[in-house]
N, C-alpha and C positions, 0 to 999 in steps of 0.2 A: 424503524428504519426496513431498507429493503435484505432480503440475502446477500443482494452485493458488498451493499456492505460491510453485512459481520464479518466478512474470511477478513476482511483484514486484521481484527482480533486473529482471528487463531496465528496469517498467515504469519503478526508480529511475533507471537509467542513461539512459535516452529522457528523464527531464525535469530532466535535469542542464544539458545542452545547448536549453533554451529558457529564454522567460524566468524574471524572477525572480514568485517568491509575493507578492499581496497578500494582506489579508487586514485587521483593525477593530487598534487599535493595541494595545487590554489586554490582559492578560496575567500572571501569575501571577511570585511573586517569583526567589530564590532560591535557594527551596530549589526549587520546582515543575524549575526551568529544571537546575538540575543534574541530578533526578533523569528531565528529558526527553531530554538531551545522553546519556543509560547508555547508552537502553534504545527510543528509540523506533525503534530499526533492529535491536530484538532478533530479528522475524520475521524479517529478513533474512536476519544472523547465518546462526539455524537452516536456512531454506535454503539459506544456499551453503555450510552443513556438511552438508548432508544430501544435498544433488546433485550437489558434485564432489571427487569424487575425487582423494587427495593422489597426487601425484607420483611414484613410487621412487626415492628418495634415502635416500642413506647418513647424513646430515648430522642432528647429537645434536637442535639445533636446531628443523630440522620437525618433526622423531618426535616432542618435547616436543609442541607447539605439533596438531598430530593427536592427539593424545593428550586433551590440557584439554581442546578443543571434543566429546569424545565423545559425554560426557554430557549435550549439544547432542539434537536432533529429535525424534522422532518413537520413545518408547517402548513396552517393553511394554505393560501397561497401555491403546496407543494416545492417551494424552495428546502433546501436543509442549511444548514445554522451551525456552526460549531462555535469558540469560544475568540477569542479578535473580530476580524473580516475575514473570518470561514464562512465561506456561502454559496451555496452550489443550489445551483438553477438546469433542470432537467430540459427547460424549454428553449434553453442555449443552445442544446446539443445534435447532436442531423438528426435528421425525418430519419433514417432506420436507428433512431439506438433503443435497445430494448435493454431496460433494467436487468430484464432474465436474461440475459446474453450468455454459456455457461454458464445455465446451472439450470437444471430435471431433477424428476421426482430421485432420485437417486445418485447424482452426482454433483461435483463442484472441476469445475477446470481451469488452471492457474498458467501460466505459459511467464516460464524464464527466459533467456538469455543470458549465455555466461560461458569464459571460454573451458574449455571440456581438451585441448590437445593447444602445441606450443608452447611455449614456456612458462607460461601459466594457466597451464591448465592445472594447477593443483587444486585451484580455486574452482574447479566442477566441483567438488566436495560438498561447497553448500549447499551443491543442487539436493548433490546423495539424505546429507543430512536432514535436509525440511520433507525429502521424500521416509524418513524417520519417523519422523516426527509425526509425520502426517495418517502414517499406517500406523504409528499410539490414536491419535484422533478417530483415525475410522475403525480401529480394531473397538472402541470406547463410543461407540455412538453415532460420533464423525458429526456435523453442524444441522443439526435438524431429519436425522438421520441419514442426512447426507453424506456423500466419501466425497474423501479432497483428492481431485487427480491433478499431478502434476507435468506439462510435458518441457523440456530443455534443447537448449538447442547452440551448437555452438558458435561461439562467434573470432574467439583467439585471440583476441580483447579488447579487437579493433571495432572500432567506433563503427563505422559505415558496413560491416557486416553485422552491426549488434542493429543498425537500424532497419537493414534488409528483410533479418530476422521479424522481427519486430511490425514493419510492417505485411507483413505477409501473416502471418498472425489477426491482425487487426480485418484485414479484410477477409481471412477466413471464418471472423465471427464465432468461433468456436469456447473462446474463454470469457474469466468473469472481469481475467483482473493478473496486471501480470506484476510477479512477485521476487523479489528481489535481485533487477539485474546491474549486473558487476558493473561498478568504474564508473570516474567519474566524464568527462567523456562520452563513453557509453551513454551516462541516462544526459548529457546536451541533447546528442544526435537525437532521441527520441522525446527531447520534452514537451515540445511543440507539436508535437504529431500527436503523440499521445493530449492533449488535456486539449485541442480542438475534439478527437473526435469523442471526449470523457470519456475515458479510457484508465480505471482508476491503472495505477503504480506505485504501485505501495511498500515500505521499508525496503530506498533504493540501497545500494547496496555501496554508495559510496560518502565521503566525510568532507564536501563540499558544504556551502552557507548555505549556498540556492536553496534546498530543496522547501525552504521555509516561506518561497512565496505562497501564502494561501488567496491571494488576492488576482495572480495573474492566472496562476498556475496552482486550482486545488484540490486536481487527483492527479497530481505528481505528491507522497509524504514519506521522507526521509527514513531512519532510523536512527542514528549516535546523534553525537556531536560533532560536532564537525572539528575538524583538524586543527583548528589555530586554539581553541578551546579547549579539544580535547593537550595539548602542548601545555 
């Protein structure tokens, strides 16, 4: 798996150490919930299977586990497969799509849009928490020697501003992925554009159920139980 996919794993860990995500309380019912719970981590599972070499072992159970994941990850035809219906085909991406975008020999650049002013400015601490964890990762070797750099922009929790921020970030072609964009209406505003551009939007900070739509929106990955299941 390419480095652009590997960053998903670290970003997921980092966001697990910061504040709980926020979004609107609407969302799908039990069927959508089951699908989301089973598939939103598919891209991360694929990245782990493709980038983590199994330790030498004589354990029959370990051997079986390795064999069971062999069908995931990059395929001979260039597509990437995960659990369920998860599939990414780079050939469907825009002509100027670059798997190494936002990745240099020294750093991996991520972007987050979230409220840093206004009534919900407190959620801006999510970006601070991510940077704190990434600082720890960077001080301990980063990702393959690359440091993780997180750029953030204020959207005051307004969906139209989130979309404007994300559109600008996409057009700038500087980032490997968006990480932790906050809010259900905010993520809905960027859901289609990011998937059309084959731009990963990982660990979305919202509890709506639809972020497990691996068939139509494989580039969007949720990170938490939806509100109905949590309740």
